[in-house]
C-alpha positions in Angstrom: -97.2 -184.9 -37.6 -100.6 -186.1 -38.9 -101.8 -185.8 -42.5 -104.5 -183.4 -41.3 -101.9 -181.2 -39.6 -99.8 -181.1 -42.8 -102.8 -180.1 -44.8 -103.5 -177.3 -42.3 -100.0 -175.9 -42.6 -100.3 -176.0 -46.4 -103.7 -174.4 -46.3 -102.4 -171.6 -44.2 -99.9 -170.7 -46.9 -103.0 -169.5 -48.5 -103.2 -167.1 -45.7 -102.4 -166.5 -46.6 -104.2 -168.8 -48.2 -104.8 -172.3 -49.3 -102.6 -174.4 -51.4 -102.9 -178.2 -51.3 -99.6 -179.9 -51.6 -97.4 -182.4 -49.7 -95.2 -180.7 -47.1 -91.5 -181.3 -47.7 -88.3 -179.5 -46.6 -87.5 -176.5 -48.8 -90.9 -176.4 -50.5 -92.1 -172.8 -51.2 -95.3 -171.3 -52.3 -95.6 -167.7 -53.3 -92.0 -167.1 -52.0 -92.8 -168.5 -48.6 -91.5 -171.7 -47.1 -94.3 -174.1 -46.1 -92.4 -175.2 -43.0 -91.7 -171.7 -41.8 -95.4 -170.7 -42.1 -96.4 -173.4 -39.7 -95.9 -170.8 -37.0 -98.8 -168.7 -38.5 -101.4 -171.4 -38.2 -102.7 -170.4 -34.7 -103.1 -166.8 -35.8 -105.6 -167.8 -38.5 -107.5 -170.4 -36.6 -110.8 -169.4 -34.8 -112.3 -168.8 -32.4 -109.7 -166.8 -30.5 -106.5 -166.6 -32.5 -103.4 -165.3 -30.7 -101.2 -162.6 -32.2 -98.8 -163.9 -34.8 -95.4 -164.9 -33.5 -92.1 -163.3 -34.7 -91.3 -166.5 -36.6 -94.6 -166.2 -38.4 -94.0 -162.6 -39.3 -90.5 -163.3 -40.5 -91.9 -166.0 -42.8 -94.6 -163.6 -44.1 -92.1 -160.9 -44.8 -90.9 -162.9 -47.8 -94.3 -163.9 -49.1 -95.8 -162.7 -52.4 -99.2 -161.5 -51.2 -100.6 -161.0 -54.7 -99.8 -164.6 -55.4 -101.4 -165.7 -52.2 -104.5 -163.7 -53.0 -105.2 -166.2 -55.8 -106.1 -168.7 -53.1 -108.3 -166.4 -51.0 -111.5 -168.2 -51.8 -110.2 -171.7 -51.8 -112.8 -173.9 -50.1 -110.1 -176.0 -48.3 -109.3 -173.3 -45.8 -112.7 -173.4 -43.9 -112.7 -177.2 -44.1 -109.4 -177.3 -42.2 -110.5 -174.9 -39.6 -108.6 -171.9 -41.1 -110.6 -168.7 -41.4 -109.6 -166.9 -44.6 -110.6 -163.6 -43.2 -108.3 -164.1 -40.2 -105.6 -165.5 -42.4 -105.5 -162.3 -44.5 -105.4 -160.1 -41.4 -102.1 -161.8 -40.2 -99.8 -159.7 -42.4 -101.2 -156.4 -41.0 -100.8 -157.7 -37.5 -97.2 -158.3 -38.4 -96.9 -154.6 -39.5 -96.6 -155.7 -43.1 -98.5 -154.3 -46.0 -102.0 -155.7 -46.4 -102.6 -158.2 -49.2 -103.9 -156.5 -52.3 -107.1 -158.5 -52.5 
């Protein structure tokens, strides 16, 4: 996996929403595993994101959305091809409560 891909996965955390960190096994951000959220990346990447997968939704079911909201305006997301607006729509598409931000 390239460095750019790792950064995209981490940025997606800030879906739900961008946190810059090195990806490693067991690392969590806002109660969500970085590695499990990799499945959510396509659902937050324009121009035509597919619906989130069951794996993505399962990962988001444990996330602390209030915590993730603190990263909503992180400038890294757009620079990595992640649309923050799309990222914050993913929980709703998973039939989870919307983020409070």
